[in-house]
N, CA and C atoms as a LAMMPS dump frame, in Angstrom:
ITEM: TIMESTEP
0
ITEM: NUMBER OF ATOMS
366
ITEM: BOX BOUNDS ff ff ff
-5.0000000000000000e+02 5.0000000000000000e+02
-5.0000000000000000e+02 5.0000000000000000e+02
-5.0000000000000000e+02 5.0000000000000000e+02
ITEM: ATOMS id mol type element x y z
1 1 1 N 0.85 -1.181 0
2 1 2 C 0 0 0
3 1 3 C 0.889 1.235 0
4 2 1 N 0.939 1.958 -1.125
5 2 2 C 1.697 3.199 -1.291
6 2 3 C 3.182 3.007 -1.024
7 3 1 N 3.699 1.794 -1.102
8 3 2 C 5.105 1.542 -0.881
9 3 3 C 5.528 1.643 0.576
10 4 1 N 4.587 1.505 1.488
11 4 2 C 4.895 1.588 2.908
12 4 3 C 5.053 0.186 3.484
13 5 1 N 6.038 0.017 4.361
14 5 2 C 6.217 -1.248 5.061
15 5 3 C 5.386 -1.272 6.326
16 6 1 N 5.438 -2.417 6.996
17 6 2 C 4.651 -2.556 8.231
18 6 3 C 5.125 -1.596 9.321
19 7 1 N 6.406 -1.312 9.349
20 7 2 C 6.919 -0.383 10.368
21 7 3 C 6.356 1.027 10.154
22 8 1 N 6.311 1.474 8.904
23 8 2 C 5.793 2.818 8.622
24 8 3 C 4.302 2.91 8.918
25 9 1 N 3.558 1.849 8.561
26 9 2 C 2.113 1.848 8.843
27 9 3 C 1.876 1.873 10.344
28 10 1 N 2.641 1.093 11.104
29 10 2 C 2.513 1.094 12.569
30 10 3 C 2.84 2.453 13.153
31 11 1 N 3.887 3.103 12.618
32 11 2 C 4.25 4.436 13.104
33 11 3 C 3.131 5.436 12.816
34 12 1 N 2.5 5.334 11.641
35 12 2 C 1.393 6.242 11.322
36 12 3 C 0.2 6.016 12.245
37 13 1 N -0.074 4.765 12.587
38 13 2 C -1.18 4.476 13.506
39 13 3 C -0.892 5.057 14.885
40 14 1 N 0.328 4.896 15.371
41 14 2 C 0.696 5.439 16.681
42 14 3 C 0.605 6.96 16.665
43 15 1 N 1.09 7.587 15.606
44 15 2 C 1.004 9.053 15.512
45 15 3 C -0.458 9.491 15.453
46 16 1 N -1.296 8.742 14.698
47 16 2 C -2.724 9.066 14.631
48 16 3 C -3.387 8.951 15.993
49 17 1 N -3.027 7.929 16.772
50 17 2 C -3.587 7.79 18.117
51 17 3 C -3.168 8.948 19.014
52 18 1 N -1.916 9.375 18.887
53 18 2 C -1.442 10.486 19.714
54 18 3 C -2.088 11.813 19.314
55 19 1 N -2.292 12.027 18.018
56 19 2 C -2.836 13.308 17.558
57 19 3 C -4.34 13.382 17.779
58 20 1 N -5.081 12.34 17.358
59 20 2 C -6.538 12.384 17.409
60 20 3 C -7.124 11.746 18.661
61 21 1 N -6.406 10.858 19.27
62 21 2 C -6.948 10.135 20.417
63 21 3 C -7.714 8.914 19.954
64 22 1 N -7.934 7.948 20.832
65 22 2 C -8.583 6.697 20.424
66 22 3 C -10.055 6.86 20.055
67 23 1 N -10.754 7.855 20.592
68 23 2 C -12.176 7.991 20.281
69 23 3 C -12.429 8.741 18.977
70 24 1 N -11.526 9.637 18.533
71 24 2 C -11.738 10.394 17.293
72 24 3 C -10.979 9.806 16.103
73 25 1 N -10.124 8.807 16.34
74 25 2 C -9.342 8.232 15.25
75 25 3 C -10.224 7.554 14.189
76 26 1 N -11.26 6.775 14.547
77 26 2 C -12.106 6.181 13.498
78 26 3 C -12.823 7.228 12.638
79 27 1 N -13.261 8.328 13.262
80 27 2 C -13.912 9.386 12.494
81 27 3 C -12.927 10.043 11.532
82 28 1 N -11.721 10.288 11.995
83 28 2 C -10.703 10.906 11.141
84 28 3 C -10.338 9.967 9.987
85 29 1 N -10.25 8.66 10.253
86 29 2 C -9.916 7.703 9.203
87 29 3 C -11.029 7.63 8.159
88 30 1 N -12.297 7.64 8.593
89 30 2 C -13.402 7.591 7.625
90 30 3 C -13.461 8.872 6.798
91 31 1 N -13.191 10.011 7.407
92 31 2 C -13.178 11.267 6.671
93 31 3 C -12.022 11.288 5.674
94 32 1 N -10.862 10.757 6.058
95 32 2 C -9.729 10.687 5.128
96 32 3 C -10.059 9.761 3.96
97 33 1 N -10.745 8.653 4.223
98 33 2 C -11.155 7.74 3.161
99 33 3 C -12.114 8.391 2.186
100 34 1 N -13.105 9.146 2.715
101 34 2 C -14.042 9.856 1.847
102 34 3 C -13.329 10.903 0.995
103 35 1 N -12.404 11.613 1.621
104 35 2 C -11.657 12.638 0.883
105 35 3 C -10.837 12.003 -0.235
106 36 1 N -10.182 10.892 0.05
107 36 2 C -9.401 10.201 -0.974
108 36 3 C -10.293 9.698 -2.107
109 37 1 N -11.455 9.163 -1.774
110 37 2 C -12.406 8.701 -2.782
111 37 3 C -12.87 9.863 -3.661
112 38 1 N -13.162 11.007 -3.05
113 38 2 C -13.583 12.191 -3.816
114 38 3 C -12.465 12.692 -4.727
115 39 1 N -11.23 12.681 -4.235
116 39 2 C -10.1 13.121 -5.056
117 39 3 C -9.913 12.196 -6.259
118 40 1 N -10.045 10.895 -6.054
119 40 2 C -9.92 9.948 -7.165
120 40 3 C -11.028 10.169 -8.188
121 41 1 N -12.241 10.406 -7.716
122 41 2 C -13.362 10.648 -8.619
123 41 3 C -13.135 11.928 -9.422
124 42 1 N -12.654 12.983 -8.755
125 42 2 C -12.381 14.239 -9.454
126 42 3 C -11.282 14.056 -10.495
127 43 1 N -10.239 13.293 -10.175
128 43 2 C -9.15 13.057 -11.126
129 43 3 C -9.648 12.258 -12.325
130 44 1 N -10.487 11.27 -12.075
131 44 2 C -11.043 10.477 -13.18
132 44 3 C -11.912 11.335 -14.075
133 45 1 N -12.756 12.178 -13.475
134 45 2 C -13.613 13.063 -14.269
135 45 3 C -12.783 14.057 -15.077
136 46 1 N -11.72 14.602 -14.474
137 46 2 C -10.868 15.552 -15.198
138 46 3 C -10.178 14.855 -16.371
139 47 1 N -9.707 13.631 -16.171
140 47 2 C -9.06 12.88 -17.247
141 47 3 C -10.049 12.613 -18.388
142 48 1 N -11.276 12.215 -18.052
143 48 2 C -12.292 11.954 -19.085
144 48 3 C -12.667 13.236 -19.821
145 49 1 N -12.79 14.357 -19.095
146 49 2 C -13.095 15.636 -19.74
147 49 3 C -11.978 16.047 -20.695
148 50 1 N -10.741 15.828 -20.291
149 50 2 C -9.61 16.172 -21.135
150 50 3 C -9.605 15.33 -22.408
151 51 1 N -9.849 14.032 -22.266
152 51 2 C -9.879 13.158 -23.443
153 51 3 C -11.023 13.524 -24.38
154 52 1 N -12.208 13.821 -23.818
155 52 2 C -13.339 14.172 -24.68
156 52 3 C -13.119 15.536 -25.331
157 53 1 N -12.454 16.446 -24.655
158 53 2 C -12.188 17.766 -25.218
159 53 3 C -11.134 17.747 -26.307
160 54 1 N -10.189 16.807 -26.24
161 54 2 C -9.142 16.731 -27.255
162 54 3 C -9.638 16.122 -28.549
163 55 1 N -10.636 15.292 -28.489
164 55 2 C -11.205 14.706 -29.696
165 55 3 C -10.657 13.327 -29.989
166 56 1 N -11.124 12.74 -31.096
167 56 2 C -10.751 11.359 -31.417
168 56 3 C -9.287 11.191 -31.813
169 57 1 N -8.603 12.268 -32.191
170 57 2 C -7.196 12.156 -32.574
171 57 3 C -6.328 11.731 -31.395
172 58 1 N -6.768 12.071 -30.194
173 58 2 C -5.995 11.765 -28.997
174 58 3 C -6.704 10.712 -28.143
175 59 1 N -7.291 9.721 -28.778
176 59 2 C -8.043 8.696 -28.053
177 59 3 C -7.138 7.869 -27.132
178 60 1 N -5.895 7.665 -27.528
179 60 2 C -4.991 6.872 -26.696
180 60 3 C -4.064 7.747 -25.858
181 61 1 N -4.421 9.004 -25.661
182 61 2 C -3.623 9.925 -24.852
183 61 3 C -3.69 9.53 -23.38
184 62 1 N -2.54 9.484 -22.732
185 62 2 C -2.471 9.169 -21.311
186 62 3 C -1.757 10.322 -20.611
187 63 1 N -2.429 11.031 -19.688
188 63 2 C -1.795 12.182 -19.035
189 63 3 C -0.542 11.817 -18.242
190 64 1 N -0.397 10.564 -17.83
191 64 2 C 0.815 10.193 -17.092
192 64 3 C 2.042 10.223 -17.989
193 65 1 N 1.857 10.219 -19.314
194 65 2 C 2.997 10.331 -20.222
195 65 3 C 3.624 11.72 -20.173
196 66 1 N 2.914 12.702 -19.628
197 66 2 C 3.458 14.053 -19.525
198 66 3 C 4.433 14.198 -18.364
199 67 1 N 4.439 13.241 -17.452
200 67 2 C 5.405 13.241 -16.363
201 67 3 C 6.792 13.042 -16.97
202 68 1 N 7.761 13.918 -16.653
203 68 2 C 9.085 13.8 -17.281
204 68 3 C 9.729 12.43 -17.082
205 69 1 N 9.561 11.831 -15.925
206 69 2 C 10.154 10.515 -15.683
207 69 3 C 9.566 9.472 -16.632
208 70 1 N 8.249 9.475 -16.787
209 70 2 C 7.601 8.528 -17.696
210 70 3 C 7.953 8.82 -19.151
211 71 1 N 8.061 10.104 -19.501
212 71 2 C 8.409 10.488 -20.863
213 71 3 C 9.785 9.974 -21.239
214 72 1 N 10.759 10.183 -20.356
215 72 2 C 12.123 9.72 -20.624
216 72 3 C 12.153 8.209 -20.694
217 73 1 N 11.47 7.551 -19.765
218 73 2 C 11.455 6.083 -19.765
219 73 3 C 10.835 5.549 -21.05
220 74 1 N 9.736 6.15 -21.49
221 74 2 C 9.022 5.654 -22.664
222 74 3 C 9.809 5.896 -23.946
223 75 1 N 10.398 7.094 -24.098
224 75 2 C 10.996 7.459 -25.367
225 75 3 C 12.495 7.223 -25.448
226 76 1 N 13.176 7.147 -24.333
227 76 2 C 14.628 6.999 -24.388
228 76 3 C 15.14 5.69 -23.801
229 77 1 N 14.494 5.194 -22.767
230 77 2 C 15.051 4.055 -22.051
231 77 3 C 14.399 2.724 -22.373
232 78 1 N 13.401 2.675 -23.249
233 78 2 C 12.754 1.404 -23.576
234 78 3 C 13.751 0.398 -24.136
235 79 1 N 14.624 0.849 -25.037
236 79 2 C 15.602 -0.057 -25.628
237 79 3 C 16.594 -0.55 -24.591
238 80 1 N 17.031 0.342 -23.704
239 80 2 C 18.002 -0.039 -22.681
240 80 3 C 17.379 -1.012 -21.694
241 81 1 N 16.14 -0.749 -21.263
242 81 2 C 15.48 -1.646 -20.313
243 81 3 C 15.228 -3.013 -20.918
244 82 1 N 14.839 -3.065 -22.19
245 82 2 C 14.603 -4.366 -22.815
246 82 3 C 15.908 -5.13 -22.951
247 83 1 N 17.006 -4.42 -23.187
248 83 2 C 18.315 -5.084 -23.264
249 83 3 C 18.712 -5.631 -21.902
250 84 1 N 18.446 -4.865 -20.833
251 84 2 C 18.775 -5.326 -19.481
252 84 3 C 17.932 -6.535 -19.098
253 85 1 N 16.674 -6.566 -19.553
254 85 2 C 15.78 -7.665 -19.206
255 85 3 C 15.971 -8.876 -20.104
256 86 1 N 16.886 -8.805 -21.054
257 86 2 C 17.167 -9.931 -21.921
258 86 3 C 16.211 -10.067 -23.081
259 87 1 N 15.391 -9.055 -23.326
260 87 2 C 14.472 -9.11 -24.453
261 87 3 C 15.178 -8.527 -25.679
262 88 1 N 14.951 -9.092 -26.842
263 88 2 C 15.622 -8.556 -28.03
264 88 3 C 15.108 -7.168 -28.371
265 89 1 N 16.007 -6.336 -28.847
266 89 2 C 15.625 -4.99 -29.24
267 89 3 C 14.902 -5.033 -30.572
268 90 1 N 14.003 -4.094 -30.755
269 90 2 C 13.353 -3.967 -32.045
270 90 3 C 14.247 -3.112 -32.926
271 91 1 N 14.719 -3.687 -33.999
272 91 2 C 15.608 -2.969 -34.898
273 91 3 C 14.787 -2.096 -35.833
274 92 1 N 15.295 -0.934 -36.112
275 92 2 C 14.626 -0.042 -37.052
276 92 3 C 14.777 -0.621 -38.453
277 93 1 N 13.729 -0.521 -39.236
278 93 2 C 13.75 -1.033 -40.598
279 93 3 C 14.351 0.037 -41.502
280 94 1 N 15.617 -0.132 -41.848
281 94 2 C 16.313 0.823 -42.702
282 94 3 C 16.579 0.175 -44.055
283 95 1 N 16.671 0.999 -45.073
284 95 2 C 17.028 0.486 -46.385
285 95 3 C 18.49 0.059 -46.357
286 96 1 N 18.807 -1.089 -46.925
287 96 2 C 20.206 -1.514 -46.925
288 96 3 C 21.037 -0.603 -47.817
289 97 1 N 22.267 -0.377 -47.409
290 97 2 C 23.185 0.451 -48.175
291 97 3 C 23.75 -0.414 -49.294
292 98 1 N 23.592 0.001 -50.536
293 98 2 C 24.022 -0.865 -51.63
294 98 3 C 25.537 -1.064 -51.695
295 99 1 N 26.31 -0.018 -51.415
296 99 2 C 27.765 -0.113 -51.492
297 99 3 C 28.324 0.252 -50.128
298 100 1 N 29.22 -0.568 -49.583
299 100 2 C 29.797 -0.2 -48.288
300 100 3 C 30.584 1.096 -48.407
301 101 1 N 30.542 1.868 -47.355
302 101 2 C 31.204 3.168 -47.331
303 101 3 C 32.709 2.964 -47.308
304 102 1 N 33.369 3.615 -48.201
305 102 2 C 34.835 3.554 -48.233
306 102 3 C 35.355 4.978 -48.123
307 103 1 N 36.269 5.188 -47.216
308 103 2 C 36.827 6.518 -47.019
309 103 3 C 37.712 6.882 -48.202
310 104 1 N 37.642 8.135 -48.596
311 104 2 C 38.492 8.601 -49.687
312 104 3 C 39.917 8.741 -49.178
313 105 1 N 40.869 8.487 -50.025
314 105 2 C 42.261 8.628 -49.57
315 105 3 C 42.559 10.1 -49.273
316 106 1 N 43.326 10.31 -48.255
317 106 2 C 43.658 11.654 -47.809
318 106 3 C 45.131 11.902 -48.114
319 107 1 N 45.387 13.048 -48.745
320 107 2 C 46.782 13.422 -49
321 107 3 C 47.378 13.954 -47.714
322 108 1 N 48.494 13.404 -47.33
323 108 2 C 49.154 13.875 -46.115
324 108 3 C 50.065 15.04 -46.462
325 109 1 N 50.153 15.972 -45.518
326 109 2 C 51.011 17.13 -45.715
327 109 3 C 52.446 16.76 -45.365
328 110 1 N 53.343 17.287 -46.131
329 110 2 C 54.757 17.076 -45.846
330 110 3 C 55.221 18.059 -44.775
331 111 1 N 56.468 17.895 -44.354
332 111 2 C 57.021 18.772 -43.323
333 111 3 C 57.095 20.199 -43.838
334 112 1 N 56.507 21.155 -43.078
335 112 2 C 56.55 22.563 -43.42
336 112 3 C 55.499 22.968 -44.43
337 113 1 N 54.688 22.037 -44.895
338 113 2 C 53.654 22.335 -45.878
339 113 3 C 52.409 22.877 -45.167
340 114 1 N 51.78 23.905 -45.718
341 114 2 C 50.591 24.51 -45.117
342 114 3 C 49.334 23.875 -45.706
343 115 1 N 48.307 23.693 -44.883
344 115 2 C 47.056 23.143 -45.415
345 115 3 C 46.384 24.161 -46.319
346 116 1 N 45.513 23.705 -47.224
347 116 2 C 44.834 24.653 -48.106
348 116 3 C 43.893 25.544 -47.293
349 117 1 N 43.768 26.784 -47.732
350 117 2 C 42.951 27.763 -47.012
351 117 3 C 41.841 28.244 -47.949
352 118 1 N 40.607 28.223 -47.473
353 118 2 C 39.468 28.653 -48.282
354 118 3 C 38.901 29.932 -47.678
355 119 1 N 39.026 31.052 -48.391
356 119 2 C 38.552 32.335 -47.891
357 119 3 C 37.036 32.378 -47.745
358 120 1 N 36.305 31.661 -48.574
359 120 2 C 34.85 31.699 -48.541
360 120 3 C 34.27 30.834 -47.44
361 121 1 N 35.054 29.914 -46.894
362 121 2 C 34.535 29.012 -45.869
363 121 3 C 34.557 29.636 -44.487
364 122 1 N 35.297 30.692 -44.305
365 122 2 C 35.386 31.27 -42.95
366 122 3 C 34.676 32.587 -42.849
């Protein structure tokens, strides 16, 4: 639950007992539950309103993709994570190069020789 261990949950219960007391703690817990339920409902309604307002072009839009962490993971780290997990990478379908690239021979300068200078390039 929310990434909390038993020690953290126990500490929260003890703090709740100290702050609210044993007789008001159930009321505070039920009010917190109602508030959380209302917040979830409001978030769901806002997400649905956003999707309906954007139109059919954005039918598969997910607002969590706007989170920078999720964006980086989705667009940059998918290949790295699949490699770490032992899954084969999806190779991009590129046209094969008909002739292998061969570097042109380069003339080496002799001792004391100056390289060519192009006035229009600078």
